[in-house]
MIZADO-594075 format. One record per atom (N, C-alpha, C): x, y, z; residue in one letter. Coordinates in pm, whole numbers, padded with zeros to 5 digits, always signed. Each point is the difference from the previous one (the first is absolute). Example, Ala and Ser with C-alpha at 12.3 -4.5 7.8 and 13.67 -1.06 7.14 Angstrom:
REM MIZADO-594075
+01319-00569+00780A -00089+00119+00000A +00090+00120+00000A -00035+00105-00072S +00082+00119+00006S -00077+00109+00073S 
***
This chain:
REM MIZADO-594075
-02192+04582-01651M -00146-00054+00035M -00016-00116-00084M +00065-00018-00116R -00015-00118-00087R +00067-00109+00063R +00121+00026+00057R +00092-00096+00056R -00079-00038+00137R -00045+00090+00076A -00079-00060+00116A -00118-00089-00046A -00085+00043-00098G -00106-00086-00032G +00048-00143-00043G +00112+00006-00076M +00062-00132-00052M +00026-00085+00100M +00063+00063+00107A +00054-00076+00120A -00100-00057+00076A -00109+00085+00023F -00136-00058+00075F -00056-00118-00087F +00000+00000-00128G -00054-00099-00086G +00062-00113+00015G +00149-00010+00003L +00069-00102-00006L -00010-00074+00151L +00008+00085+00109A -00036-00021+00129A -00132-00091+00023A -00098+00036-00059A -00133-00048+00005A -00009-00144-00073A +00084-00002-00111A -00004-00121-00084A +00078-00108+00085A +00095+00048+00058L +00080-00092+00094L -00080-00072+00094L -00090+00091+00077V -00078-00051+00098V -00095-00097-00043V -00068+00038-00124C -00105-00099-00052C +00067-00110-00042C +00105-00002-00079L +00065-00135-00035L +00051-00082+00116L +00046+00073+00108G +00024-00092+00116G -00112-00070+00054G -00137+00062+00005H -00093-00066+00045H -00043-00115-00093H +00013+00018-00133R -00040-00096-00107R +00100-00115+00043R +00119+00013+00005A +00101-00116+00020A -00029-00075+00123A -00040+00065+00105A -00041-00057+00114A -00124-00089-00009A -00099+00062-00086A -00118-00068-00023A +00004-00121-00087A +00108+00006-00078Q +00020-00129-00093Q +00065-00127+00076Q +00061+00031+00132Q +00031-00115+00066Q -00096-00096+00045Q +00014-00129-00033P -00097-00102+00040P -00020+00004+00145P -00134-00006+00050A -00022+00002+00123A +00037-00128+00077A +00031-00106-00072D +00043-00111+00067D +00147-00007+00024D +00067+00097-00068M +00161-00006+00025M +00041+00072+00112M +00084-00089+00079A +00065+00049+00125A +00088+00112-00021A -00010+00108+00079A +00113+00098-00014A +00135-00057+00027A +00099+00037-00060P +00125-00053+00040P +00054+00047+00135P +00075-00087+00077V +00049+00035+00124V +00135+00090-00028V -00007+00110+00081R +00117+00092-00020R +00114-00012+00101R +00103-00024-00051V +00138-00008+00085V +00088+00092-00023V +00101+00030+00073T +00105+00073-00013T +00118-00106-00048T +00092+00080-00050L +00120-00079-00054L +00062-00112+00101L +00039+00050+00116Q +00051-00068+00110Q -00105-00120+00033Q -00119+00013+00007D -00093-00088+00026D -00015-00109-00109D +00017+00045-00120A -00004-00086-00097A +00109-00083+00001A +00124+00041+00021I +00125-00089-00001I -00017-00086+00113I -00044+00046+00113K -00022-00100+00121K -00090-00121-00026K -00127+00045-00062Q -00077-00109-00051Q +00049-00112-00100Q +00068+00079-00108A +00073-00098-00076A +00098-00105+00054A +00080+00058+00098L +00096-00085+00058L -00058-00103+00079L -00117+00017+00052A -00075-00072+00101A -00078-00108-00072A -00056+00040-00110R -00114-00091-00076R +00049-00063-00129R +00094+00063-00063H +00044-00029-00135H +00042-00151-00005H -00053-00093-00088P +00035-00127-00005P +00166-00022+00010P +00065+00078-00083S +00152-00017-00007S +00067+00023+00140S -00052+00107+00074A +00033+00028+00128A -00015-00110+00109A -00124-00036-00013V -00058-00129+00075V +00097-00118-00017V +00020-00031-00123V +00079-00121-00036V +00134+00017+00043V +00059+00119-00002A +00141+00022+00059A +00003-00016+00151A -00100+00051+00074A +00003-00023+00135A -00007-00140+00045A -00099-00079-00086E -00006-00138+00045E +00131-00089-00046E +00081+00074-00094E +00122-00085-00031E +00095+00023+00112E +00002+00105+00075I +00078+00016+00130I -00066-00110+00086I -00104-00005+00027R -00051-00106+00103R +00049-00138-00030R -00005-00034-00127R +00028-00127-00053R +00158-00018+00017R +00075+00105-00020A +00140-00029+00018A +00024-00012+00163A -00065+00067+00078Q +00006-00021+00132Q -00023-00146+00036Q -00117-00047-00046A -00049-00132+00025A +00123-00107-00061A +00062+00028-00104L +00105-00077-00044L +00128-00001+00104L +00009+00097+00064V +00120+00027+00108V -00050-00102+00113V -00122-00013+00038R -00043-00089+00098R +00023-00139-00035R -00028-00016-00130E +00017-00153-00050E +00153-00044-00010E +00083+00105-00039A +00149-00041-00006A +00055+00002+00135A -00049+00081+00094R +00040+00002+00129R -00028-00144+00066R -00106-00060-00031A -00057-00125+00072A +00101-00116-00008A +00078+00002-00103A +00110-00097-00047A +00110+00001+00108A +00021+00126+00045S +00106+00007+00083S -00017-00010+00170S -00134-00006+00033L -00045-00006+00133L -00035-00150+00038L +00006-00024+00120P -00031-00146+00041P -00153-00034-00053P +00010-00143-00018L -00134-00076-00023L -00048-00091+00080L -00109+00018+00050L -00051-00095+00095L -00122-00061-00029L +00000-00137-00018T -00109-00085-00038T -00048-00114+00084T -00123-00032+00021G -00050-00111+00076G -00053-00109-00090G +00015-00118+00037T -00054-00120-00070T -00056-00096+00103T -00123-00056-00037A -00080-00105+00071A -00038-00094-00092A +00027-00134+00050I -00052-00113-00086I -00063-00115+00073I -00124-00035-00056Y -00053-00126+00068Y -00007-00123-00113Y +00058-00091+00032T -00004-00137-00080T -00077-00109+00042T -00110-00045-00077R -00078-00116+00035R +00032-00105-00078R +00052-00129+00066L +00018-00106-00081L -00115-00105+00004L -00002-00117-00076D -00100-00072+00011D +00004-00090+00132D +00133-00025+00044A +00020-00078+00118A +00152+00023+00049A +00027-00039+00122D +00129+00019+00024D +00097-00081-00065D +00106+00058-00015R +00108-00091-00060R +00105-00051+00091R -00016-00135+00019V +00070-00076+00094V +00121-00075-00058V +00124+00018+00066F +00112-00073-00041F +00079-00050+00128F +00024-00129-00010G +00043-00083+00109G -00066+00019+00133G -00130-00001-00007G -00083+00005+00124G -00010+00141+00056G +00048+00095-00079R -00009+00128+00054R -00067+00102-00118R -00069+00109+00053V -00061+00089-00101V +00109+00081-00067V +00014-00004-00123A +00101+00087-00052A -00053+00124-00053A -00137+00001-00032A -00068+00122-00037A -00143-00019+00026A -00048+00095+00094A -00139+00005+00043A -00081+00022-00092A -00135-00046+00023A -00098+00034-00097A -00039+00164-00002A +00003+00046+00115N -00008+00150+00027N +00115+00061+00030N +00050+00098-00084Q +00123+00058+00016Q -00023+00154+00010Q +00059+00084+00079E +00001+00137+00016E +00143+00066-00005E +00020+00098-00075A +00125+00063-00017A -00019+00158-00009A +00089+00070+00054A -00012+00154-00018A +00140+00053+00023A +00023+00097-00063N +00140+00075+00014N -00018+00155-00036N +00100+00053+00051I +00010+00161-00025I +00141+00007-00053I +00009+00059-00117N +00133+00021-00075N +00040+00159-00004N +00095+00025+00048L +00049+00152-00012L +00136-00001-00084L +00002+00081-00110T +00090+00010-00099T +00072+00148+00029T +00125+00007+00013V +00063+00145+00023V +00113+00011-00100V -00007+00092-00105P +00114+00023-00076P +00109+00068+00061P +00104-00059+00006L +00120+00044+00082L +00092+00081-00084L +00002-00059-00122L +00110+00065-00096L -00070+00004-00147L -00077+00106-00041A -00070-00008-00126A +00030+00138-00080A +00107+00019-00060P +00028+00119-00052P -00088+00020-00136P -00028-00101-00071Q -00094+00016-00132Q -00109+00054+00050Q -00076-00044+00109R -00131+00034+00035R +00012+00141+00051R +00110+00043+00084W +00006+00133+00041W +00008+00118-00107W +00079-00058-00093M +00009+00090-00128M -00129+00028-00060M -00075-00116-00029Q -00158+00012-00050Q -00079+00075+00087Q +00008+00005+00131W -00060+00081+00074W +00048+00163-00017W +00122+00019+00001S +00047+00137-00033S -00052+00055-00135S +00027-00088-00099H -00062+00043-00142H -00125+00041+00001H -00090-00083+00076A -00144+00036-00001A -00039+00138+00069A +00077+00037+00100K -00002+00123+00052K +00043+00105-00107K +00099-00022-00088D +00032+00101-00091D -00106+00007-00094D -00066-00111-00032N -00111+00007-00095N -00122+00089+00045N -00008+00013+00132V -00112+00107+00073V +00051+00140-00040V +00122+00031+00010D +00046+00121-00028D -00014+00042-00153D +00028-00110-00079V -00034+00018-00148V -00140+00022-00023V -00093-00075+00056A -00145+00020-00010A -00026+00156+00048A +00041+00044+00108R -00026+00134+00059R +00037+00091-00114R +00129-00013-00051A +00046+00103-00096A -00090-00007-00142A -00026-00118-00019S -00101-00022-00127S -00138+00069+00009S -00036-00011+00133A -00135+00064+00031A +00019+00153+00001A +00092+00053+00040D +00036+00141+00005D -00013+00057-00149D +00047-00078-00081D +00017+00040-00158D -00143-00014-00050D -00086-00114+00034V -00125-00013-00043V -00073+00130+00050V +00003+00031+00128R -00055+00124+00048R +00013+00112-00062R +00140+00022-00049R +00039+00126-00097R -00093+00011-00117R +00003-00125-00072V -00073+00006-00126V -00146+00013+00016V -00062-00068+00108V -00133+00035+00025V -00023+00161+00024V +00067+00041+00082A -00007+00142+00055A +00003+00075-00136A +00106-00017-00074V +00026+00100-00138V -00136-00022-00095V -00032-00112-00021N -00117-00033-00079N -00130+00074+00063N -00021-00006+00136A -00119+00070+00045A +00020+00139-00004A +00105+00054+00019A +00037+00156-00015A -00030+00045-00137A +00064-00086-00105R -00034+00036-00143R -00146+00006-00037R -00068-00103+00057A -00147+00000-00037A -00075+00112+00080A +00044+00045+00121Y -00050+00110+00067Y +00019+00125-00102Y +00116+00028-00031L +00015+00094-00073L -00064+00011-00147L -00027-00118-00051T -00089-00014-00113T -00140+00054+00018T -00045-00037+00110V -00149+00046+00046V +00004+00151+00002V +00101+00064+00077I -00006+00142+00006I +00017+00073-00149I +00085-00072-00087S +00004+00044-00137S -00127-00005-00073S -00069-00101+00007Q -00125-00030-00058Q -00107+00107+00058Q +00006+00028+00134H -00098+00102+00039H +00037+00137-00084H +00114+00033-00001R +00043+00111-00084R -00052+00008-00133R +00010-00100-00067I -00036-00016-00153I -00155+00006+00009I -00071-00066+00104V -00144+00041-00010V -00035+00128+00010V +00067+00080+00094E -00031+00135+00023E +00028+00086-00104E +00100-00038-00099V +00032+00087-00118V -00095-00040-00103V -00037-00123-00002N -00124-00022-00106N -00120+00070+00054N -00018+00002+00139Q -00141+00066+00028Q +00013+00154-00023Q +00120+00062+00024R +00009+00146-00039R -00033+00011-00148R +00072-00087-00084A -00002-00004-00155A -00163-00014-00042A -00075-00084+00070M -00143-00006-00029M -00075+00112+00042M +00030+00071+00106A -00055+00106+00035A +00006+00112-00074A +00139+00014-00051T +00035+00112-00102T -00083-00027-00125T -00006-00124-00051A -00072-00025-00131A -00149+00013+00022A -00055-00027+00117K -00138+00035+00030K -00032+00146-00017K +00093+00074+00066A -00021+00148+00015A -00007+00063-00155A +00103-00057-00081H +00009+00046-00133H -00113-00027-00079H -00068-00148+00018F -00110-00043-00071F -00128+00090+00041F -00009+00038+00131D -00108+00070+00039D -00002+00136-00065D +00113+00059-00008F +00014+00120-00055F -00030-00004-00153F +00059-00102-00081A -00037+00001-00141A -00144-00019-00028A -00063-00083+00085K -00142-00040+00003K -00079+00131+00027K +00040+00092+00091A -00078+00125+00027A +00023+00089-00121A +00119+00002-00053Q +00017+00084-00111Q -00081-00023-00119Q -00007-00148-00016F -00082-00046-00134F -00155+00039+00032F -00037-00043+00123E -00149+00035+00021E -00030+00145+00004E +00107+00084+00037G -00027+00143-00012G +00009+00068-00125G +00032-00089-00103G +00009+00052-00128G +00128+00065-00044G +00095+00002+00094V +00139+00056-00023V +00108-00087-00033V -00020-00153+00007G +00088-00103-00018G -00044-00077-00121G +00075-00108-00022N -00035-00099-00115N +00003-00130+00057N -00087-00092-00075R -00006-00131+00041R +00119-00078+00012R +00102+00028-00097I +00131-00091+00014I +00074+00011+00115I -00001+00143+00049D +00070+00020+00124D -00052-00083+00138D -00135-00009-00042Q -00090-00081+00131Q +00055-00142-00018Q -00013-00058-00127V +00022-00132-00030V +00154-00037+00046V +00095+00086-00047R +00139-00007+00057R +00025-00012+00151R -00065+00085+00059A +00012+00015+00144A -00077-00131+00064A -00099-00029-00033E -00073-00123+00038E +00084-00134-00010E +00061+00002-00127Q +00093-00118-00035Q +00121-00003+00111Q +00059+00121+00020E +00110+00005+00096E -00048-00037+00135E -00106+00031+00045L -00069-00025+00128L -00016-00151+00004L -00045-00069-00094A -00015-00144-00010A +00127-00073+00028A +00113+00053-00077I +00120-00056-00006I +00074+00018+00166I -00031+00109+00051S +00047+00023+00130S -00063-00087+00101S -00120-00018-00017E -00090-00085+00098E +00050-00141-00015E +00028-00057-00118N +00061-00137-00028N +00133-00025+00087N +00070+00110-00030Q +00143+00010+00067Q -00005-00010+00147Q -00104+00071+00050F -00017+00001+00147F -00047-00137+00042F -00090-00067-00074Q -00030-00140+00048Q +00118-00093-00001Q +00084+00010-00102Q +00103-00079-00019Q +00097+00024+00117Q +00024+00118+00040A +00067+00029+00120A -00053-00059+00124A -00113+00008+00020N -00067-00057+00134N +00018-00167-00023N +00007-00047-00109V +00018-00147-00028V +00145-00033+00052V +00087+00089-00041A +00140-00027+00033A +00014+00021+00164A -00076+00088+00050L +00018+00027+00143L -00062-00112+00087L -00103-00066-00059V -00052-00120+00076V +00098-00125-00011V +00061-00015-00120K +00098-00106-00013K +00114+00019+00100K +00045+00129+00006A +00126+00030+00074A -00051-00035+00157A -00110+00032+00045Q -00050-00001+00127Q -00022-00165+00044Q -00059-00076-00104E +00009-00137+00011E +00115-00051+00005E +00116+00019-00084A +00127-00044+00024A +00074+00022+00134A -00023+00133+00049L +00056+00030+00120L -00062-00095+00108L -00140-00013-00010G -00068-00098+00103G +00046-00129-00001G +00039-00067-00116V +00062-00127-00012V +00150-00021+00056V +00061+00113-00026L +00143-00007+00073L -00012+00016+00145L -00107+00078+00043L -00009+00009+00152L -00063-00111+00066L -00039-00108-00082G -00069-00128+00052G -00135+00048+00050G -00072+00089-00064G -00140+00031+00052G -00100-00080-00095G -00116+00024+00043S -00121-00070-00077S -00067+00105-00082S +00049+00121-00034G -00071+00099-00063G +00109+00113-00049G -00053+00110-00074P +00105+00093-00051P +00048+00098+00120P +00113+00056-00023V +00064+00070+00112V +00039+00139-00070V -00034+00118+00058D +00046+00124-00047D +00094+00071+00088D +00073+00089-00057A +00086+00072+00061A -00046+00136+00064A +00060+00026+00116T -00057+00120+00077T +00084+00124-00013T +00123-00021-00032D +00083+00115+00005D +00091+00015-00143D +00083+00092+00008D +00092+00019-00103D +00119-00095+00004D +00009-00060+00113A +00123-00079+00003A +00124+00061-00045A +00029+00112+00039Q +00127+00082-00031Q +00123-00077+00050Q +00080-00037-00092L +00136-00072+00030L +00094+00106+00026L +00113-00042+00059P +00114+00123+00035P +00041+00063-00119P +00005+00126-00005S +00029+00068-00132S +00156+00022-00004S +00088-00046+00121T +00132+00001-00023T +00052-00124-00057T +00103-00007-00089T +00034-00132-00032T +00163-00012+00037T +00028-00127+00038P +00149-00009+00035P +00092+00017-00122P +00130+00024+00039T +00086+00008-00118T +00034-00125-00056T +00053-00001-00110L +00005-00133-00095L +00094-00094+00091L +00121+00071+00052S +00106-00089+00068S -00070-00043+00140S -00093+00080+00056G -00054-00035+00144G -00100-00112-00025G -00077+00004-00127A -00099-00111-00018A +00071-00126-00030A +00114+00018-00083M +00061-00138-00019M +00056-00066+00137M +00062+00074+00075D +00042-00060+00142D -00113-00059+00074D -00113+00089+00000E -00118-00053+00080E -00061-00134-00065E +00000-00007-00130A -00047-00129-00076A +00091-00111+00025A +00127+00020+00035S +00085-00126+00027S -00006-00034+00141S -00071+00073+00080T -00029-00045+00141T -00140-00013+00058T -00096+00064-00075R -00143-00007+00032R -00077-00069-00084R +00030-00039-00119R -00088-00075-00083R -00027-00133+00045R -00138-00030+00046S -00025-00127+00053S +00033-00114-00097S -00019+00005-00137D +00032-00117-00098D +00146-00016+00018D +00083+00107+00010L +00136-00016+00004L +00044-00089+00129L -00055+00058+00105R +00011-00060+00148R -00039-00140-00006R -00112-00038-00069A -00027-00140-00007A +00084-00092-00081A +00055+00058-00108A +00100-00068-00081A +00110-00023+00083A +00056+00102+00074Q +00125-00016+00074Q -00030-00104+00113Q -00108-00003+00055R -00023-00093+00110R -00016-00156-00069R -00052-00028-00118R +00007-00124-00045R +00155-00039-00038R +00073+00094-00041L +00148-00023-00017L +00054-00051+00117L -00007+00065+00103Q +00054-00040+00153Q -00055-00122+00026Q -00128-00044-00022A -00045-00121+00032A +00078-00110-00068A +00015+00014-00120T +00050-00082-00106T +00141-00041+00023T +00074+00120+00041E +00139-00008+00044E +00021-00083+00126E -00076+00017+00075T +00000-00072+00137T -00019-00142-00020T -00084-00042-00100L -00021-00137-00034L +00119-00059-00060L +00079+00072-00073V +00125-00047-00070V +00087-00023+00115V +00027+00114+00092N +00094-00022+00114N -00024-00116+00097N -00121-00037+00008D -00032-00110+00103D -00015-00116-00073D +00047-00027-00123S -00007-00146-00068S +00084-00096+00079S +00101+00050+00079W +00085-00110+00073W -00080-00076+00103W -00122+00064+00040A -00075-00086+00111A -00062-00130-00061A +00000+00005-00137D -00060-00132-00070D +00110-00106+00029D +00133+00032+00015F +00084-00103+00021F +00040-00056+00134F -00075+00072+00099M +00034-00035+00142M -00099-00124+00051M +00044-00072+00098P -00071-00117+00057P -00124+00052+00091P -00093-00077+00036L -00109+00011+00073L +00017-00095+00123L -00010+00068+00116L +00010-00061+00128L -00134+00023+00089L -00065-00118+00018A -00128+00027+00093A +00012-00092+00101A -00066+00025+00117G -00020-00092+00115G -00140-00018+00025G -00023-00127+00040T -00136-00060+00015T -00016-00051+00132T -00108+00018+00067F -00030-00066+00140F -00156-00065+00001F -00003-00109+00038Q -00114-00088-00018Q -00052-00076+00117Q -00079+00048+00091P -00054-00080+00095P -00119-00098-00054P -00001-00115+00051F -00109-00097-00060F -00072-00069+00113F -00115-00071-00048Y -00080-00079+00089Y -00043-00117-00085Y +00000-00123+00060Q -00011-00121-00069Q -00074-00097+00085Q -00127-00034-00021N -00089-00100+00080N -00054-00110-00087N +00026-00127+00009P +00101-00039+00110P +00139+00001-00044P +00093+00001+00087P +00137+00029-00056P +00054-00127-00067P +00080+00010-00062S +00084-00116-00077S +00122-00029+00055S +00070-00106-00053L +00129-00043+00035L +00106+00113-00009L -00026+00080-00119V +00105+00105-00002V -00054+00155+00029V -00124-00004+00005T -00068+00149+00032T -00064-00002+00130T +00054+00064+00097P -00062+00004+00135P -00133+00082-00007P -00086+00004+00099Q -00129+00069+00005Q +00027+00135-00026Q +00087+00066+00057T +00034+00150-00013T +00142+00005-00019T +00052+00121-00054G +00141+00016-00019G +00018+00120-00087G +00132+00027-00055W +00030+00105-00090W +00113-00022-00085W +00015+00075-00093Q +00131-00016-00073Q +00050+00128-00070Q +00103+00024-00002A +00052+00128-00067A +00118-00033-00111A -00014+00091-00098Q +00098-00025-00116Q +00058+00141-00048Q +00110-00027-00043L +00061+00124-00075L +00029-00058-00152L -00073+00088-00093I +00003-00066-00156I +00079+00118-00066I +00118-00042-00063L +00079+00079-00089L -00030-00043-00133L -00041+00098-00096T -00011-00033-00150T +00097+00075-00071T +00078-00047-00059V +00100+00071-00090V -00018-00025-00155V -00030+00120-00069P -00023-00021-00138P +00129-00029-00077P -00005-00118-00067L +00119-00043-00076L -00026+00023-00140L -00089-00057-00066Y -00028+00008-00132Y -00153+00015-00017Y -00041+00117-00092D -00156-00006-00037D -00007+00026-00133D +00084-00038-00081G -00023+00014-00159G +00030+00128-00055G +00060+00096+00080G +00033+00129-00049G -00095+00106+00037G -00104-00039+00081L -00111+00089+00047L +00066+00129+00041L +00101+00000+00096R +00032+00120+00090R +00091+00081-00090R +00071-00052-00108Y +00069+00082-00096Y -00107+00070-00077Y -00100-00083-00054G -00103+00054-00095G -00069+00132+00100G -00030-00024+00111L -00069+00114+00075L +00101+00133-00001L +00131-00037+00032A +00082+00120+00011A +00021+00069-00151A -00023-00063-00100D +00005+00047-00126D -00126+00073-00026D -00108-00041+00032E -00121+00062-00009E +00005+00133+00075E +00035+00001+00126R +00016+00119+00085R +00069+00110-00055R +00136-00043-00058R +00072+00102-00061R -00059+00054-00129R -00088-00075-00063A -00044+00058-00128A -00132+00101+00044A -00055-00051+00120L -00102+00109+00045L +00057+00126+00043L +00106-00013+00071A +00078+00133+00031A +00051+00074-00105A +00044-00061-00113N +00042+00084-00110N -00138+00064-00071N -00092-00079+00003Q -00129+00064-00054Q -00039+00126+00081Q -00015-00012+00136A -00019+00085+00090A +00065+00137-00014A +00139-00025-00025R +00096+00105-00016R -00019+00065-00144R -00044-00071-00095A -00018+00069-00119A -00141+00076+00010A -00099-00041+00076Q -00112+00072+00014Q +00016+00110+00081Q +00087+00005+00108V +00018+00133+00070V +00070+00114-00100V +00096-00033-00091D +00055+00077-00093D -00110+00054-00098D -00086-00093-00037S -00106+00053-00096S -00103+00086+00059S -00047-00020+00140V -00075+00092+00069V +00076+00135+00026V +00121-00001+00024L +00072+00131+00030L -00001+00073-00123L +00041-00067-00114R -00005+00088-00128R -00135+00067-00027R -00103-00100+00020Q -00132+00041-00040Q -00054+00118+00099Q +00060-00004+00128A -00036+00101+00088A +00049+00141-00037A +00142-00010-00045R +00070+00126-00036R -00082+00055-00121R -00028-00094-00096A -00067+00032-00138A -00140+00088+00036A -00064-00084+00100D -00144+00076+00037D +00017+00136+00065D +00125+00021+00070V +00016+00142+00073V +00031+00079-00117V +00082-00028-00082R +00048+00107-00117R -00125+00024-00103R -00076-00100-00034S -00100+00037-00080S -00122+00086+00067S -00021-00044+00127S -00096+00067+00078S +00035+00146+00028S +00124+00018+00029F +00045+00140+00022F -00022+00088-00121F +00053-00064-00106E -00015+00078-00136E -00159+00008-00015E -00086-00099+00024A -00145+00032-00035A -00055+00091+00096A +00047+00025+00119V -00058+00116+00081V +00038+00122-00048V +00117+00004-00043R +00038+00152-00058R -00075+00021-00119R -00019-00101-00096R -00069+00031-00110R -00160+00007+00021R -00045-00065+00089A -00149+00002+00026A -00023+00138+00060A +00084+00059+00094D -00022+00142+00051D +00008+00099-00097D +00083-00010-00108A +00006+00085-00105A -00121+00003-00082A -00044-00132-00030G -00113-00022-00079G -00121+00063+00053G -00005-00015+00141L -00125+00051+00079L -00004+00140-00006L +00109+00082+00011Q -00012+00143-00014Q -00034+00037-00132Q +00034-00066-00102S -00044+00036-00151S -00136-00012-00009S -00048-00123+00048A -00146-00042-00015A -00100+00108+00075A +00043+00032+00121R -00095+00087+00058R +00018+00152-00059R +00112+00031-00063R +00001+00136-00075R -00102-00016-00120R +00010-00114-00073A -00063-00027-00111A -00142-00003+00033A -00042-00042+00113A -00131+00004+00039A -00087+00128+00049A +00101+00076+00057K -00036+00147+00029K -00017+00075-00149K +00098-00020-00083L -00023+00067-00123L -00122-00040-00081L -00019-00132+00015A -00131-00052-00077A -00118+00060+00051A -00010+00016+00132G -00103+00076+00063G -00035+00126-00041G +00114+00073+00001E +00005+00143-00043E -00063+00007-00153E +00050-00092-00088A -00045+00000-00136A -00142-00039-00008A -00061-00086+00071L -00125-00024+00001L -00083+00129+00039L +00045+00057+00109E -00092+00115+00045E +00013+00113-00113E +00113+00024-00066L +00017+00098-00107L -00103-00058-00119L +00014-00119-00030A -00091-00043-00115A -00151+00019+00035A -00039-00023+00118N -00151+00030+00028N -00028+00129+00002N +00094+00097+00044M -00027+00149+00008M -00020+00034-00161M +00103-00032-00070A -00022+00022-00143A -00121-00040-00076A -00025-00126+00040Y -00134-00060-00070Y -00121+00083+00040Y -00003+00031+00131K -00139+00082+00037K +00020+00138-00043K +00115+00049-00038A -00010+00130-00048A -00024-00013-00161A +00003-00103-00054G -00028-00018-00140G +00142+00021-00079G +00104-00015+00068A +00132+00002-00077A +00045-00123-00060A -00069-00116+00037S +00037-00128-00064S -00108-00101+00019S +00018-00121-00070T -00087-00096+00006T +00014-00080+00117T -00095-00102+00035N +00016-00077+00117N +00100-00137-00037N +00052+00009-00115L +00114-00100-00034L +00113+00030+00090L +00022+00137+00003E +00126+00038+00098E -00032-00058+00145E -00134+00018+00045V -00036-00024+00129V +00019-00144+00044V -00057-00093-00116I -00017-00146+00016I +00151-00031+00000I +00096+00036-00092D +00138-00035-00003D +00067+00033+00142D -00034+00125+00048A +00082+00034+00127A -00050-00069+00118A -00123-00052+00003E -00056-00090+00096E +00065-00128+00012E +00015-00062-00125R +00065-00126-00020R +00158+00016+00052R +00059+00107-00036R +00137+00017+00029R +00022+00017+00152R -00102+00070+00065A +00011+00028+00128A -00025-00134+00087A -00107-00073-00049R -00013-00128+00080R +00119-00093-00024R +00066-00008-00122D +00120-00092-00029D +00110+00068+00082D +00013+00131+00022A +00119+00043+00088A -00018-00026+00135A -00121+00016+00047E -00035-00037+00150E +00029-00149+00022E -00046-00089-00081T +00021-00124+00010T +00140-00034-00010T +00088+00049-00089S +00130-00020+00005S +00091+00041+00114S -00065+00114+00066A +00054+00058+00121A -00045-00090+00120A -00100-00083+00006V -00016-00097+00088V +00077-00116-00017V +00023-00034-00118V +00086-00130-00026V +00141+00036+00041V +00044+00126-00015A +00145+00031+00029A +00010+00001+00138A -00092+00041+00079E -00017+00006+00145E +00000-00134+00051E -00065-00093-00058D +00009-00151+00041D +00145-00054-00025D +00046+00038-00123T +00122-00056-00040T +00108+00049+00100T +00000+00127+00042A +00103+00045+00090A -00012-00051+00149A -00126-00035+00028R -00010-00081+00141R +00036-00150+00002R -00045-00047-00122Q +00051-00135-00014Q +00160-00029-00009Q +00058+00096-00060A +00155+00009-00046A +00068+00013+00166A -00074+00091+00077R +00074+00028+00137R -00040-00115+00088R -00097-00078-00021L -00012-00122+00063L +00085-00111-00035L +00025-00010-00130D +00095-00109-00047D +00137+00038+00070D +00043+00137-00009L +00123+00032+00056L +00018-00031+00155L -00098+00027+00078L -00001-00049+00132L +00013-00143+00028L -00074-00084-00091S +00011-00128+00001S +00134-00050-00050S +00058+00042-00101A +00135-00044-00034A +00086+00031+00099A +00005+00097+00062S +00094+00041+00109S -00019-00064+00127S -00121-00070+00008G -00023-00077+00130G -00052+00090+00108G -00053+00111-00033R -00061+00094+00084R -00147-00031+00012R -00067-00076-00084F -00133-00028+00009F -00021-00148-00021F -00086-00056+00083P -00061+00046+00115P +00087+00007+00117P -00019+00108+00109Q +00090+00025+00107Q -00024-00109+00089Q 
***
C-alpha cells in the first residue's frame, strides 16, 4: 500500500510539473517545427549554405566549360563603318576619297588546328567532375552535422525528462516531509532539506530546458530554417556494425572526401600529360565578304577574301616550361593529398570502430547503474517513511538516481554518435 501511494504521488507530481513547464513557455514563442531524421537531412542538403555554394560551384564549372569551348568553335562577327569627310579628296582630277564613305564586312574565323584550345576545353570538363566530387563531400559533411544535431536534440529531450522525474521525486519527498512536520511527527530540518533539494532539482530542470532550446535552434540553423526545429523520433541507427576489414574496404571506395581527392589527382595528372599541346602550332582559316561604297582603285564595291593563318610558338620567355613545372607540382600535391585522406579515412574507421565497442559497453553499465540507483532511491524512501533512517539518505539517493539517469542518457547519446561516426567513416552515411 505504501508503495502504491508513493507511486500515485509521484505520478501526480509529474502531471503537475508538466503543466507548470508548459505554462512557463512564453506565449509569443513559436513551437518548434518537428521533423524526422530523413527530412532533416534532406532539408539541410537543400538549404544549408555550404550545400548551396557547392551546387553553385558545379554550375560555375559548367559555365567555364562553355567559355573554354568557345575558343575552339567558329567565330562570326560583323562590322559596319560610316565615314564623313569635310570634302571629297581629289587627286589628278579624280575623286580619291569621297566625302561620304560606307563599308561593311562579315568575318568568319574557324580554328582548324588548335590543340592547346582543345586541351583547355577538356580540362574544363574535368573540373566539372572535380566540382561534383567536392560537392558530394560537402553534402556528406552537412548530412553528418545535421544528424549529429538531430541526435543532440533527442538526447536533450531525455535529459529534460530525467530532470523532470527527479523534480517530481523531490516534490513528493518535500510534500511528505512537510505533512510529517505539520502533523507533529516530523522535524523542521527534514522539511528544509527536502525543500532545498526540490529547489536544486527545479533549477537543473530549467537548465536542461535551456540546453534543449539551444539544441533545437542549432538544428534549425543547420537546416536553413528561420526558427527552432525539434526531433520527432528516436532516429534509430543500424544496430549492426561492419567488420573492421569490411569498413576499411568500404572507406577506400565509398568515402566522398577520398573520391574527391582522387578526382583532383586525375585532373592534375591530365594537365601534366597534356602539356605537349602548348608547343603545337595554331592554324585558323578566315573568310570575309565585304561591301565598299564608293569603291576605290584597290577595293571593289563587293568582294571577299579568305586566309589561312598559321601561328607557330617559337619563343615565349620560358612560359610553357614554367606552366609544365607548375602542373607537375600540382599533381604531386594532389597525390600527397590522396595519401593523407586515405590514411585519415583508415584512422577514422579504426577509432570509430573502437568507440562503438566501448560506447556500447559503457551504455550497458550506465543503464545498470541507473536501474540500481532507482532501486536504492525506493529503498531509501521506504526506510525513511518507516522511521529507520533520516532524509539525508533519501536526498543522497535522489541525487545519485538523477546523476545515474543523466549518465545513462549521455551514454546512450555517445553510443548513437559513435555509430554515426562509424557509418560516416566507412562511407555508408549518407546513403
